[in-house]
Structures are given as C-alpha cells and as structure tokens.
N, C-alpha and C positions, 0 to 999 in steps of 0.2 A: 394802642398807638402810642400813650405816654410810657408804656415798657419800653417800647423800641428807640423811643429818643433818649431816654433815661441810658438804655443799654448801648445806644451809637456816643452817647458825649461820653462815658466811662470809658469806652473803648478809646475815641480820640484822646480824651486824656492820658490814658495810660500809655496809649503809644508816643506822644508826645514826651513823657516821662522818659520811655524809654529811648526814644531816639535824638532825645536831646541834653535832658539834664543828669543821665547817668553817664554818658560820655563826658560832661563838663566838670562832674565829680571826680572822674579817673583823673582828668587833665590836671584839676586842680591838688589831686593827690598827687601825683607825680610831679608838678610844679614846685611844692612844699615840701617833699623830700631831698627835690633837687638844692633848693634852695639853703634848707636846714645844711644838708651834706657839705655843700658850699662854706657856709658861714664856720661849720667846725672846722673843716679843711684848712681855711685862712687862720684862726684860732691855733690850730696844732702846728703849721707851717711858720708862725710867727714865735711861738714858743720854742721848737726846734731851732729855729735861726738864733735866738736870743741864748740859747741853750750852749749853740754852736760859740757866739760872739763869747759868754762866758767861760766856756770851756778854755778856749784858746787865750783870752787874756790873764786867765789864773793860773792856768800848768805853763805856760811860756817863761813866767817869771818876768825878770828886767828886761828880754830880749828885743820887745816890743815897748822900749821906752824912749821919749825923745823923739826925733825925727820919726821914727817908724811906728810911733801909736796908730797910724790908721790901717797898717797892715790885719789886724784883726776884723776891721769893718769888712777888707777887702776878701776877705775867707770868709765872713759871714754871706755876702754879697753872693758870689761863688757859688756856695752851698745855697743859697736860694735860686739862684739860676738853673742850676742842675736840679734841684728837685721840681722847677717849673718845666724844664725840658723833659724829665722823667713823666710829669705828669700828661702832658701835650702826647709824649711817645704814646702812655698809655690811652688816653683816649682814641688818639689815631688808629689805634692796632683795634681798639674795641668798635669803632666805625666800620672800619675796613670789614671784620669778622661778621657785624650784623648786615652789613649791606651785601655780602655774598650769599648770606642764608636767605634774603627776602628774593 
C-alpha cells in the first residue's frame, strides 16, 4: 500500500510539473527574449538616429546654421518615424501570417 501511495504522489508531482511549471518556463523564456530584443532594438534605433543626426549636421557644412539649425533634428525625427512605421508594418504582417496558419 505504501508503494502505491508513493507512486501516486510521484505521478501527481510529475503531472503538476508537466502541466504548470514547464509551460511557465516556456512563457518566461519567451518573455525574456522579447524584453531583451526590445531593449537591443531601442539601443540600435537610438544609435542609428544619432548617427543620422550627426551625418546631416556634419556633411551639410554651414547649410543648416542659424535659423535653420533645427532641420537636422527634423530629419532625425522623420527617420525615427519611418523606422517605427516599418517596424509596425513588419509586426502586423507577421501577425497576419501567423493568424492565417492557425
């Protein structure tokens, strides 16, 4: 009788792990990679934007000086908006393709 109770307990514990802990670990891994990817993308977009800003400021010489000094920042803002729009379009395309597969 004791062996059957021990076997039953082991079976309940393994079932609990299989049905709760394993899916939670998978979700945690998914969320961890998502957050890490998001942080890396934010840094990449930030450095790219800063690079575009410095490129426009340095390669145009004195074109954007005086009252036009704000234009390089506008170019950088447009660059960020285009990157954001492309990212959203890519995400939406991915969501559509996975929705059709399911």
